[in-house]
C-alpha positions as CSV (number, residue, x, y, z in Angstrom):
1,X,6.9,5.8,20.2
2,X,3.9,8.5,20.1
3,X,2.6,6.8,17.5
4,X,2.8,3.6,19.2
5,X,1.0,4.8,22.3
6,X,-1.7,6.5,20.6
7,X,-2.6,3.1,19.0
8,X,-2.3,1.2,22.5
9,X,-4.4,3.6,24.2
10,X,-7.1,3.9,21.6
11,X,-9.0,1.4,20.6
12,X,-6.3,0.8,17.1
13,X,-6.3,-3.3,16.2
14,X,-2.9,-4.3,16.1
15,X,-3.1,-7.3,14.1
16,X,-5.4,-5.6,11.7
17,X,-4.0,-2.5,11.1
18,X,-0.3,-4.8,11.0
19,X,-1.8,-7.0,7.9
20,X,-3.1,-3.4,6.4
21,X,0.6,-2.9,6.0
22,X,1.6,-5.8,5.0
23,X,-0.9,-5.5,2.5
24,X,0.1,-1.9,1.8
25,X,4.0,-2.7,1.2
26,X,3.2,-4.9,-1.8
27,X,1.4,-1.9,-3.4
28,X,5.3,-0.7,-4.2
29,X,5.6,-2.9,-7.2
30,X,2.9,-0.6,-8.8
31,X,5.9,2.1,-9.4
32,X,8.8,1.8,-12.5
33,X,11.4,1.2,-9.9
34,X,9.7,-1.8,-7.9
35,X,10.1,-4.7,-10.4
36,X,12.5,-5.7,-12.8
37,X,10.0,-5.9,-15.5
38,X,8.7,-2.7,-15.7
39,X,12.4,-0.9,-15.7
40,X,13.0,-3.2,-18.6
41,X,9.9,-1.7,-20.3
42,X,10.9,1.7,-19.5
43,X,14.3,0.8,-20.6
44,X,13.6,-0.5,-23.9
45,X,11.1,2.4,-24.8
46,X,8.1,0.4,-25.3
47,X,6.3,2.7,-22.9
48,X,7.4,6.3,-21.3
49,X,9.1,6.2,-17.3
50,X,6.6,9.5,-16.5
51,X,3.4,8.0,-17.7
52,X,4.8,4.3,-15.6
53,X,5.2,6.5,-13.1
54,X,1.8,8.4,-12.9
55,X,-0.7,5.8,-13.1
56,X,2.0,3.7,-11.0
57,X,1.3,6.9,-7.7
58,X,-2.5,6.9,-8.9
59,X,-3.1,3.1,-8.3
60,X,-0.4,3.5,-5.0
61,X,-2.9,6.5,-4.1
62,X,-6.2,4.7,-4.8
63,X,-5.0,1.4,-3.4
64,X,-4.0,3.1,0.0
65,X,-7.7,4.8,-0.2
66,X,-8.8,1.6,-0.3
67,X,-7.0,-0.1,2.1
68,X,-7.7,2.3,4.7
69,X,-11.6,3.2,4.2
70,X,-12.4,-1.1,2.9
71,X,-9.1,-2.7,4.3
72,X,-8.6,-2.3,7.9
73,X,-12.6,-2.3,8.9
74,X,-12.7,-5.9,7.5
75,X,-9.6,-6.6,9.2
76,X,-10.8,-5.4,11.9
77,X,-13.9,-8.0,11.8
78,X,-11.9,-11.1,10.9
79,X,-8.9,-10.1,13.6
80,X,-11.1,-9.5,17.3
81,X,-9.8,-9.8,19.7
């Protein structure tokens, strides 16, 4: 509850924050266990699981930073209330 209160007190656009969180939830497809085809590729030996996880986590971290730095300001401008 403190996070909700802090968001309500500060000047955070709740609609923009919701859109950024929803976009961030879609990033989970970058990890090998999130998508069935990636699991099949890892299980068949076509690619090593640790390599998939390394690049998937790198992609997740990069996308999270981009969403925080670029995505929220753009969403806040588009959803100005």
